[in-house]
N, C-alpha and C positions, 0 to 999 in steps of 0.2 A: 588701304584703310580698313576695308572689310576683313581682310585677312588678319590684321592686328586685333580687331575686336573679337573675332572667332578664337584667336589664340588666348586672349584674356578670359573669355567665357569658358573655354576648355580648362584653363588653369584653375579658374574659380570652382568649377564642378569637381575637378580632381582634388583640390584642396578640401572641399567640403566632404567628399567621400573618405579621404584619409582621416579627417577629424572624427567622422562618425565611427570609422574602424577603431581609431585610438580610444574613443569613449567606450565602445563595446568591450574592447579587450582590457581596458584599464580597471574596470570594477563593476560596472553595471551588470554585465553578464555573470561575473563571479558572485555578486551578491545574490542574484536570482538563484544560482545553483546552490549556494550555501543555504538559502532559505528553504529550497525544496528538500535538501538533505536533512535539515532540522525537522521538517514536518515528518519525513519518513522515520526518523529516530523517535519522535514523539509517538507516532502510530505504533511502532514496534514495541516501545516500552509500555504503552497502554495495552496492547494486545497481550504482552507477557503477563501483565497483572490480571487481565480479563479471562484468559484461558490458560491456567497454569499447566506447564508441561507440554504444550503444543505450540508450534509456529505454523502460520498460515501464509499463503501467497495467493494472488489472483490467478485464476485458471486461464487457460487459453482456449479459444479466443477471449479477448476482453469482454467482461460482462457475463461470462458463462458460469461464474461461481467462484468458490474459494476452495483451495486444495491444502491438505495437511502436508507440510514440507519437512518437518522434523518433529521429534518428540523425545521425551525422557524415556529411556529404556525401561526403567522400573516404576514409572509413574502410573497414576490412576488411568490415564488414557490408554496406555499399553495394556493394563489389566482388563480394561473394558473391550479390548479387541480393536481399538482404533489403529489404523496403519498409515504410514507415509503413503501418499497418493490417494487417500480417501478424499472424496469431495464432500464439503460441508454445504448442504443444500438448504438448510434452515436452522434457525435458532429460535427455540420456543415456538415452533410452528410457523415462524415468519420466513418466507423465502429470502435467501441471501444470494446476491449477484456479484458482489465485489468485496474486497478487503475493507475498503472505506466504510461500506454499509455495515459489515459485520462489526468493525471496531466501534462505530457510532452506537450501534445497538447495545453492545456489551458494556460500554462506558455509561450508558444511560439506564441500564437495567441491572443493578448490582445485587440481584437475588443470590442466595447461597447455592442454588443448583440451577443448571442450565440444560435444556433439552437440545441435543444436537441431532439434526437429521443428516444422516451420512449416506453416501452412495459409493459403493465399491464394485467395479465392473457394472453389472446390470442389477445388482442387489441393493435395495434400500433398507435401512434400519435406523432405529432411534436409540440413543443412549443418554443417560443422565450423568452429567459431570458435576461433581462438587467443586465449589469455588471457596477456598479458605478465606476467612474474614479479611486478612491483610492483603488479599490479592483481588479484591472486587472494586 
């Protein structure tokens, strides 16, 4: 009798585990991934409007700042001497530790010029980047 109860209990646990796996695999997990992807796309689009001609990524390790990952060859940033690999350490004098922080600042401060604090190797410098009207 005890053996039969144990078998039924094990079957119930196994069935519950399979149902949970099916739920996760059927949509709940994918909805979460899709949602996270949409957020990244929105951030990338907002960033493109906020800093024309430059793309940024989080530095490594996390929380260490933001790094220029690509830029327009003939754009304003290139003319100012900004290079891929430069660290963006501040925006308008405010220290920046993540891409989310940089994006939020840029979206809420739509002024026509932005002061970028940059670090390349051990050298720090500041440049002023113009932001066209339609890209703020």
